[in-house]
DSSP file (Angstrom, degrees, kcal/mol; ACC not computed):
  #  RESIDUE AA STRUCTURE BP1 BP2  ACC     N-H-->O    O-->H-N    N-H-->O    O-->H-N    TCO  KAPPA ALPHA  PHI   PSI    X-CA   Y-CA   Z-CA
    1    1 A M              0   0    0      0, 0.0    25,-3.1     0, 0.0     2,-0.5   0.000 360.0 360.0 360.0 161.0   -6.6   20.2  -52.6
    2    2 A K  E     -a   26   0A   0     23,-0.2    44,-3.0    42,-0.1    45,-1.0  -0.921 360.0-169.2-101.5 124.8   -9.8   20.6  -50.7
    3    3 A I  E     -ab  27  47A   0     23,-2.6    25,-2.5    -2,-0.5     2,-0.5  -0.970  12.2-149.3-121.8 127.3  -10.0   18.5  -47.6
    4    4 A L  E     -ab  28  48A   0     43,-2.3    45,-2.8    -2,-0.4     2,-0.4  -0.835  15.8-171.8 -89.1 125.0  -13.0   17.9  -45.5
    5    5 A I  E     -ab  29  49A   0     23,-2.8    25,-2.4    -2,-0.5     2,-0.4  -0.957   4.1-176.1-117.3 141.2  -12.4   17.3  -41.8
    6    6 A A  E     +ab  30  50A   0     43,-2.5    45,-2.5    -2,-0.4     2,-0.3  -0.967  19.4 138.8-141.3 120.8  -15.1   16.2  -39.3
    7    7 A D        -     0   0    0     23,-1.7    47,-0.1    -2,-0.4     6,-0.1  -0.970  45.7-139.0-153.8 142.8  -14.6   15.8  -35.7
    8    8 A D  S    S+     0   0    0     45,-0.4     2,-0.6    -2,-0.3    23,-0.1   0.571  84.5  87.3 -83.8  -4.0  -16.8   16.7  -32.7
    9    9 A D     >  -     0   0    0      1,-0.1     4,-2.5     2,-0.0     5,-0.2  -0.836  68.5-153.7 -98.4 116.8  -13.8   17.9  -30.7
   10   10 A R  H  > S+     0   0    0     -2,-0.6     4,-2.2     1,-0.2     5,-0.2   0.857  93.9  53.3 -59.8 -35.9  -13.0   21.5  -31.5
   11   11 A L  H  > S+     0   0    0      2,-0.2     4,-2.5     1,-0.2    -1,-0.2   0.875 108.6  48.3 -69.1 -38.0   -9.3   21.1  -30.6
   12   12 A V  H  > S+     0   0    0      2,-0.2     4,-2.7     1,-0.2     5,-0.2   0.926 111.5  51.0 -67.1 -42.0   -8.8   18.2  -32.9
   13   13 A R  H  X S+     0   0    0     -4,-2.5     4,-2.7     1,-0.2    -2,-0.2   0.923 112.2  47.3 -58.1 -45.8  -10.6   20.1  -35.8
   14   14 A A  H  X S+     0   0    0     -4,-2.2     4,-2.4     2,-0.2     5,-0.2   0.913 112.1  48.9 -67.8 -41.5   -8.2   23.1  -35.2
   15   15 A L  H  X S+     0   0    0     -4,-2.5     4,-2.6     2,-0.2    -2,-0.2   0.952 113.5  45.9 -62.6 -48.5   -5.1   21.0  -35.1
   16   16 A L  H  X S+     0   0    0     -4,-2.7     4,-3.1     1,-0.2     5,-0.3   0.914 112.4  51.5 -61.4 -42.9   -6.1   19.1  -38.3
   17   17 A A  H  X S+     0   0    0     -4,-2.7     4,-2.7    -5,-0.2     5,-0.2   0.928 111.9  47.1 -62.2 -42.3   -7.0   22.4  -40.1
   18   18 A D  H  X S+     0   0    0     -4,-2.4     4,-2.3     2,-0.2    -2,-0.2   0.932 114.2  46.6 -65.6 -44.2   -3.6   23.9  -39.1
   19   19 A V  H  X S+     0   0    0     -4,-2.6     4,-0.9    -5,-0.2    -2,-0.2   0.979 116.4  44.2 -59.9 -53.8   -1.7   20.8  -40.2
   20   20 A L  H ><>S+     0   0    0     -4,-3.1     5,-2.4     1,-0.2     3,-0.7   0.894 113.2  50.0 -62.2 -42.8   -3.6   20.7  -43.5
   21   21 A A  H ><5S+     0   0    0     -4,-2.7     3,-1.4    -5,-0.3    -1,-0.2   0.863 107.6  55.7 -59.1 -38.3   -3.3   24.4  -44.2
   22   22 A G  H 3<5S+     0   0    0     -4,-2.3    -1,-0.3     1,-0.3    -2,-0.2   0.709 103.7  53.4 -65.2 -20.9    0.4   24.2  -43.5
   23   23 A L  T <<5S-     0   0    0     -4,-0.9    -1,-0.3    -3,-0.7    -2,-0.2   0.407 127.0-102.4 -92.2   0.8    0.6   21.5  -46.2
   24   24 A G  T < 5S+     0   0    0     -3,-1.4    -3,-0.2     1,-0.3     2,-0.2   0.577  75.6 138.1  88.9  15.0   -1.1   24.0  -48.6
   25   25 A H      < -     0   0    0     -5,-2.4     2,-0.4    -6,-0.2    -1,-0.3  -0.586  55.3-123.9 -93.9 155.3   -4.6   22.5  -48.6
   26   26 A E  E     -a    2   0A   0    -25,-3.1   -23,-2.6    -2,-0.2     2,-0.4  -0.781  34.8-151.1 -89.1 137.2   -8.0   24.3  -48.4
   27   27 A V  E     -a    3   0A   0     -2,-0.4     2,-0.4   -25,-0.2   -23,-0.2  -0.943  19.0-173.1-119.8 136.0   -9.9   22.9  -45.4
   28   28 A V  E     -a    4   0A   0    -25,-2.5   -23,-2.8    -2,-0.4     2,-0.4  -0.997  19.4-156.9-120.4 131.5  -13.7   22.6  -44.8
   29   29 A A  E     -a    5   0A   0     -2,-0.4     2,-0.3   -25,-0.2   -23,-0.2  -0.881  13.0-171.6-123.2 142.9  -14.6   21.5  -41.3
   30   30 A A  E     -a    6   0A   0    -25,-2.4   -23,-1.7    -2,-0.4     3,-0.1  -0.905  18.7-148.8-125.8 155.4  -17.8   19.8  -39.9
   31   31 A T  S    S+     0   0    0     -2,-0.3     2,-0.3   -25,-0.2   -25,-0.1   0.574  80.2  15.6-103.5  -9.2  -18.6   19.3  -36.2
   32   32 A D  S  > S-     0   0    0     22,-0.1     4,-1.9     1,-0.1    24,-0.1  -0.950  83.8 -96.4-153.8 175.4  -20.6   16.0  -36.7
   33   33 A G  H  > S+     0   0    0     22,-1.4     4,-2.1    24,-0.6     5,-0.2   0.903 118.7  50.0 -61.3 -46.3  -21.2   13.2  -39.2
   34   34 A A  H  > S+     0   0    0     21,-0.5     4,-2.2     1,-0.2    -1,-0.2   0.917 110.4  49.0 -61.8 -40.9  -24.4   14.6  -40.7
   35   35 A E  H  > S+     0   0    0      1,-0.2     4,-2.7     2,-0.2    -1,-0.2   0.898 108.7  56.3 -65.7 -36.2  -22.9   18.1  -41.2
   36   36 A A  H  X S+     0   0    0     -4,-1.9     4,-2.9     1,-0.2    -1,-0.2   0.908 106.7  49.6 -56.2 -46.2  -19.9   16.2  -43.0
   37   37 A V  H  X S+     0   0    0     -4,-2.1     4,-2.0     2,-0.2    -1,-0.2   0.922 112.3  46.2 -65.1 -44.6  -22.3   14.6  -45.4
   38   38 A E  H  X S+     0   0    0     -4,-2.2     4,-2.1     1,-0.2    -2,-0.2   0.945 114.9  46.9 -64.3 -45.5  -24.0   17.9  -46.2
   39   39 A L  H  X S+     0   0    0     -4,-2.7     4,-3.9     1,-0.2     5,-0.4   0.899 109.2  54.7 -64.2 -41.1  -20.7   19.7  -46.7
   40   40 A A  H  X S+     0   0    0     -4,-2.9     4,-2.1     1,-0.2    -1,-0.2   0.920 109.1  47.6 -54.5 -44.5  -19.3   16.9  -48.8
   41   41 A A  H  < S+     0   0    0     -4,-2.0    -2,-0.2    -5,-0.2    -1,-0.2   0.909 120.8  38.4 -67.5 -39.5  -22.3   17.1  -51.2
   42   42 A R  H  < S+     0   0    0     -4,-2.1    -2,-0.2    -5,-0.2    -1,-0.2   0.923 125.9  32.4 -78.0 -45.7  -21.9   20.9  -51.4
   43   43 A E  H  < S-     0   0    0     -4,-3.9    -3,-0.2    -5,-0.2    -2,-0.2   0.639  85.2-146.7 -93.4 -12.5  -18.1   21.3  -51.4
   44   44 A R     <  -     0   0    0     -4,-2.1   -42,-0.1    -5,-0.4    -4,-0.1   0.941  24.0-152.9  46.6  64.1  -17.0   18.2  -53.3
   45   45 A P        -     0   0    0      0, 0.0   -42,-0.2     0, 0.0     3,-0.1  -0.196  21.1-131.8 -70.3 160.5  -13.8   17.6  -51.4
   46   46 A D  S    S-     0   0    0    -44,-3.0     2,-0.3     1,-0.3   -43,-0.2   0.819  89.6  -6.3 -79.1 -28.9  -10.7   15.8  -52.8
   47   47 A A  E     -b    3   0A   0    -45,-1.0   -43,-2.3    26,-0.2     2,-0.3  -0.970  66.5-138.2-155.3 163.1  -10.5   13.8  -49.6
   48   48 A V  E     -bc   4  75A   0     26,-2.4    28,-2.4    -2,-0.3     2,-0.5  -0.959   3.9-159.9-128.6 150.6  -12.0   13.5  -46.1
   49   49 A I  E     -bc   5  76A   0    -45,-2.8   -43,-2.5    -2,-0.3     2,-0.4  -0.965  25.8-177.7-123.8 114.8  -10.7   12.9  -42.7
   50   50 A L  E     -bc   6  77A   0     26,-2.9    28,-3.4    -2,-0.5     2,-0.2  -0.899  26.3-124.6-118.6 137.0  -13.5   11.7  -40.4
   51   51 A D  E     - c   0  78A   0    -45,-2.5     8,-0.4    -2,-0.4    28,-0.2  -0.525  19.8-135.7 -71.9 145.5  -13.6   10.9  -36.7
   52   52 A F  S    S+     0   0    0     26,-2.6     7,-1.8     1,-0.2     2,-0.7   0.929  92.1  44.8 -65.4 -46.7  -14.9    7.4  -36.0
   53   53 A L  S    S+     0   0    0      5,-0.2   -45,-0.4    25,-0.2    -1,-0.2  -0.887  75.5 141.0-106.4 108.7  -17.2    8.4  -33.1
   54   54 A M        -     0   0    0     -2,-0.7   -22,-0.1    -3,-0.1   -23,-0.0  -0.986  51.3 -89.8-144.5 154.6  -19.3   11.6  -33.7
   55   55 A P  S    S+     0   0    0      0, 0.0     2,-3.1     0, 0.0   -22,-1.4  -0.197 101.8   6.9 -57.6 156.2  -22.8   12.7  -33.0
   56   56 A R  S    S+     0   0    0    -23,-0.1     2,-0.3   -24,-0.1   -24,-0.0  -0.265 135.8  19.3  69.4 -54.0  -25.6   12.1  -35.4
   57   57 A L  S    S-     0   0    0     -2,-3.1   -24,-0.6     4,-0.0   -22,-0.1  -0.992  78.7-125.8-144.1 137.3  -23.6    9.9  -37.7
   58   58 A S     >  -     0   0    0     -2,-0.3     4,-2.8    -5,-0.1    -5,-0.2  -0.254  33.9-105.9 -72.9 170.7  -20.4    8.0  -37.2
   59   59 A G  H  > S+     0   0    0     -7,-1.8     4,-2.3    -8,-0.4    -7,-0.2   0.903 122.8  49.8 -64.5 -36.8  -17.4    8.6  -39.5
   60   60 A V  H  > S+     0   0    0     -8,-0.5     4,-2.3     2,-0.2    -1,-0.2   0.924 113.3  45.9 -63.8 -43.5  -18.0    5.1  -41.1
   61   61 A D  H  > S+     0   0    0      2,-0.2     4,-1.9     1,-0.2    -2,-0.2   0.910 112.9  51.3 -68.4 -41.5  -21.8    5.9  -41.6
   62   62 A S  H  X S+     0   0    0     -4,-2.8     4,-2.5     1,-0.2    -2,-0.2   0.941 109.7  49.3 -57.3 -49.9  -20.9    9.4  -42.9
   63   63 A L  H  X S+     0   0    0     -4,-2.3     4,-2.2     1,-0.2    -1,-0.2   0.894 106.5  55.6 -56.0 -46.2  -18.4    7.9  -45.4
   64   64 A A  H  < S+     0   0    0     -4,-2.3     4,-0.4     1,-0.2    -1,-0.2   0.870 109.6  46.7 -63.9 -33.4  -20.9    5.4  -46.7
   65   65 A R  H >< S+     0   0    0     -4,-1.9     3,-1.2     1,-0.2    -1,-0.2   0.918 110.8  52.2 -68.3 -41.8  -23.4    8.3  -47.5
   66   66 A M  H 3< S+     0   0    0     -4,-2.5    -2,-0.2     1,-0.3    -1,-0.2   0.843 110.4  48.1 -65.0 -30.3  -20.7   10.3  -49.2
   67   67 A R  T >< S+     0   0    0     -4,-2.2     3,-1.3    -5,-0.2    -1,-0.3   0.496  83.9 114.5 -87.8  -3.9  -19.8    7.3  -51.4
   68   68 A Q  G X  S+     0   0    0     -3,-1.2     3,-0.5    -4,-0.4    -3,-0.0  -0.426  72.0  35.2 -68.3 147.4  -23.4    6.5  -52.4
   69   69 A G  G 3  S-     0   0    0      1,-0.2    -1,-0.3    -2,-0.1     3,-0.1   0.538 130.3 -75.6  80.6  12.1  -24.0    7.1  -56.1
   70   70 A G  G <  S+     0   0    0     -3,-1.3     2,-0.4     1,-0.3    -1,-0.2   0.284  87.5 137.1  95.1 -10.5  -20.6    5.9  -57.0
   71   71 A R    <   -     0   0    0     -3,-0.5     2,-0.9    -5,-0.2    -1,-0.3  -0.581  40.1-155.4 -72.7 120.1  -18.4    9.0  -56.0
   72   72 A R        -     0   0    0     -2,-0.4    -5,-0.1    -3,-0.1    -1,-0.1  -0.842  11.5-173.7-106.2 105.0  -15.3    7.5  -54.3
   73   73 A V        -     0   0    0     -2,-0.9   -26,-0.2   -10,-0.2     2,-0.1  -0.814  29.6-115.8 -94.1 132.5  -13.8   10.0  -52.0
   74   74 A P        -     0   0    0      0, 0.0   -26,-2.4     0, 0.0     2,-0.4  -0.460  41.6-161.4 -65.4 137.6  -10.4    9.1  -50.4
   75   75 A A  E     -c   48   0A   0    -28,-0.2    22,-1.4    40,-0.2    21,-1.3  -0.978  26.4-166.6-138.0 139.4  -10.9    8.8  -46.7
   76   76 A V  E     -cd  49  97A   0    -28,-2.4   -26,-2.9    -2,-0.4     2,-0.6  -0.968  19.1-151.8-112.5 128.1   -8.9    8.7  -43.5
   77   77 A L  E     -cd  50  98A   0     20,-2.9    22,-2.7    -2,-0.5     2,-0.3  -0.919   6.1-148.8-107.8 120.1  -10.7    7.6  -40.3
   78   78 A L  E     +cd  51  99A   0    -28,-3.4   -26,-2.6    -2,-0.6     2,-0.3  -0.658  27.4 162.7 -85.7 139.0   -9.6    9.0  -37.0
   79   79 A T  E     - d   0 100A   0     20,-2.0    22,-2.5    -2,-0.3    -2,-0.0  -0.991  42.3-166.9-155.6 146.9   -9.9    6.7  -34.0
   80   80 A A  S    S+     0   0    0     -2,-0.3     2,-0.5    20,-0.2    -1,-0.1   0.320  73.0  98.6-102.8   0.1   -8.8    6.2  -30.4
   81   81 A I        -     0   0    0      1,-0.1    20,-0.0     2,-0.1   -29,-0.0  -0.770  51.8-171.3 -95.4 123.8  -10.3    2.7  -30.5
   82   82 A S        +     0   0    0     -2,-0.5    -1,-0.1     4,-0.1     5,-0.0   0.224  39.4 133.2 -99.4  16.5   -7.8    0.0  -31.1
   83   83 A E    >>  -     0   0    0      1,-0.1     3,-1.5     2,-0.0     4,-1.2  -0.423  61.4-128.5 -68.9 136.3  -10.4   -2.8  -31.5
   84   84 A P  H 3> S+     0   0    0      0, 0.0     4,-2.5     0, 0.0    -1,-0.1   0.802 103.7  66.4 -57.7 -28.5   -9.8   -5.0  -34.6
   85   85 A S  H 34 S+     0   0    0      1,-0.2     4,-0.1     2,-0.2    -2,-0.0   0.827 103.8  46.5 -63.4 -29.3  -13.4   -4.6  -35.8
   86   86 A V  H X4 S+     0   0    0     -3,-1.5     3,-0.6     1,-0.2    -1,-0.2   0.879 117.8  42.3 -74.1 -37.3  -12.6   -1.0  -36.5
   87   87 A R  H 3< S+     0   0    0     -4,-1.2    -2,-0.2     1,-0.2    -1,-0.2   0.770 109.1  56.1 -76.7 -30.9   -9.4   -1.7  -38.2
   88   88 A D  T 3< S+     0   0    0     -4,-2.5    -1,-0.2    -5,-0.2    -2,-0.1   0.204  71.7 138.4 -95.2  13.6  -10.5   -4.7  -40.2
   89   89 A A    <   +     0   0    0     -3,-0.6     2,-0.3    -5,-0.1    -3,-0.0  -0.389  27.5 175.8 -63.0 136.0  -13.4   -2.9  -42.1
   90   90 A T        +     0   0    0     -2,-0.1     3,-0.2     4,-0.0    -2,-0.0  -0.884  25.8  65.4-136.5 166.3  -13.5   -3.9  -45.8
   91   91 A G  S >  S-     0   0    0     -2,-0.3     3,-1.3     1,-0.1    -2,-0.0  -0.527  96.4 -49.0 112.3-176.7  -15.7   -3.1  -48.7
   92   92 A P  T 3  S+     0   0    0      0, 0.0    -1,-0.1     0, 0.0     0, 0.0   0.783 133.4  47.9 -64.7 -25.9  -16.7   -0.1  -50.8
   93   93 A D  T 3  S+     0   0    0     -3,-0.2   -29,-0.1     2,-0.1   -30,-0.1   0.362  85.0 113.3 -99.0   6.8  -17.5    2.0  -47.6
   94   94 A A  S <  S-     0   0    0     -3,-1.3   -19,-0.1     1,-0.1    -3,-0.1  -0.557  73.1-108.6 -79.8 143.8  -14.4    1.2  -45.7
   95   95 A P        -     0   0    0      0, 0.0   -19,-0.2     0, 0.0     3,-0.1  -0.299  16.4-133.8 -62.6 151.5  -11.9    4.0  -45.1
   96   96 A D  S    S+     0   0    0    -21,-1.3     2,-0.3     1,-0.2   -20,-0.2   0.766  87.2  17.5 -75.5 -28.0   -8.6    3.9  -47.0
   97   97 A V  E     -d   76   0A   0    -22,-1.4   -20,-2.9    21,-0.0     2,-0.5  -0.998  64.0-144.7-146.7 139.3   -6.5    4.6  -43.9
   98   98 A I  E     -d   77   0A   0     -2,-0.3     2,-0.6   -22,-0.2   -20,-0.2  -0.936  17.3-164.1-105.1 125.9   -7.0    4.4  -40.2
   99   99 A L  E     -d   78   0A   0    -22,-2.7   -20,-2.0    -2,-0.5     2,-0.2  -0.943  13.6-139.0-114.6 115.3   -5.2    7.1  -38.2
  100  100 A E  E     -d   79   0A   0     -2,-0.6   -20,-0.2   -22,-0.2   -22,-0.1  -0.534  27.9 -98.7 -74.3 136.7   -4.8    6.5  -34.5
  101  101 A K  S    S+     0   0    0    -22,-2.5     2,-0.1    -2,-0.2     3,-0.0  -0.758 103.4  52.8 -87.7 141.9   -5.3    9.4  -32.0
  102  102 A P  S    S+     0   0    0      0, 0.0     2,-0.3     0, 0.0    -2,-0.1   0.609  82.2 165.4 -74.0 157.3   -3.2   10.9  -30.8
  103  103 A F        -     0   0    0     -2,-0.1     2,-0.2    -4,-0.1    -2,-0.1  -0.859  24.7-143.1-130.1 160.7   -1.4   11.9  -34.1
  104  104 A D     >  -     0   0    0     -2,-0.3     4,-2.3    -3,-0.0     3,-0.3  -0.717  38.0 -93.4-117.0 178.9    1.1   14.3  -35.2
  105  105 A A  H  > S+     0   0    0     -2,-0.2     4,-2.1     1,-0.2     5,-0.1   0.838 122.5  51.5 -63.3 -35.9    1.5   16.3  -38.3
  106  106 A R  H  > S+     0   0    0      2,-0.2     4,-2.0     1,-0.2    -1,-0.2   0.860 108.5  51.8 -69.4 -33.3    3.7   13.8  -40.1
  107  107 A A  H  > S+     0   0    0     -3,-0.3     4,-2.8     2,-0.2     5,-0.2   0.928 110.7  48.6 -68.3 -43.2    1.2   11.0  -39.4
  108  108 A V  H  X S+     0   0    0     -4,-2.3     4,-2.4     2,-0.2     5,-0.2   0.930 112.1  49.1 -59.6 -44.9   -1.6   13.2  -40.9
  109  109 A A  H  X S+     0   0    0     -4,-2.1     4,-2.2     1,-0.2    -1,-0.2   0.907 114.1  44.9 -60.6 -45.1    0.4   13.9  -43.9
  110  110 A R  H  X S+     0   0    0     -4,-2.0     4,-2.1     2,-0.2    -2,-0.2   0.878 112.7  50.9 -69.1 -40.0    1.3   10.3  -44.5
  111  111 A A  H  X S+     0   0    0     -4,-2.8     4,-2.3     2,-0.2    -2,-0.2   0.897 110.9  49.0 -61.6 -43.2   -2.3    9.1  -43.9
  112  112 A L  H  X S+     0   0    0     -4,-2.4     4,-2.4    -5,-0.2    -2,-0.2   0.919 110.2  50.4 -63.2 -45.0   -3.6   11.6  -46.4
  113  113 A E  H  X S+     0   0    0     -4,-2.2     4,-1.3     1,-0.2    -2,-0.2   0.907 111.1  49.7 -54.6 -45.2   -0.9   10.5  -49.0
  114  114 A Q  H  X S+     0   0    0     -4,-2.1     4,-1.2     1,-0.2     3,-0.2   0.906 110.3  49.3 -67.9 -43.0   -1.9    6.8  -48.5
  115  115 A A  H >< S+     0   0    0     -4,-2.3     3,-0.5     1,-0.2    -1,-0.2   0.923 109.2  52.4 -63.8 -41.0   -5.7    7.5  -48.9
  116  116 A L  H 3< S+     0   0    0     -4,-2.4    -1,-0.2     1,-0.2    -2,-0.2   0.828 112.2  45.6 -68.5 -27.1   -5.1    9.5  -52.1
  117  117 A R  H 3< S+     0   0    0     -4,-1.3    -1,-0.2    -3,-0.2    -2,-0.2   0.635  86.6 114.8 -86.1 -13.7   -3.1    6.6  -53.6
  118  118 A A    <<        0   0    0     -4,-1.2   -22,-0.1    -3,-0.5   -21,-0.0  -0.219 360.0 360.0 -58.3 147.2   -5.6    3.9  -52.5
  119  119 A P              0   0    0      0, 0.0    -1,-0.2     0, 0.0    -4,-0.1   0.477 360.0 360.0 -67.2 360.0   -7.4    2.2  -55.5
């Protein structure tokens, strides 16, 4: 599958890319939310993994723009914030899975599987 990752932290992007490539996925990477939206339109990924806090557009705002027009892309939202308002998001623009930082390879694989199975 083609997975779009977006995080403003270069090391997090590299870790995610390594984990996903190790699972056999093609990876497309963005450094901020606006770039993620542009790449999603061009690359049509099978799923996205987005950092919650990024420059230009947050992960939630990026996801909302990606899902405009009815295309539902499975989404994992990365966050180091444990505030309930982040975790309790609902509606058509809500991420399918919240993945807490720091994470390991197994957690990434599980989160991606859950997002792909989401209705």
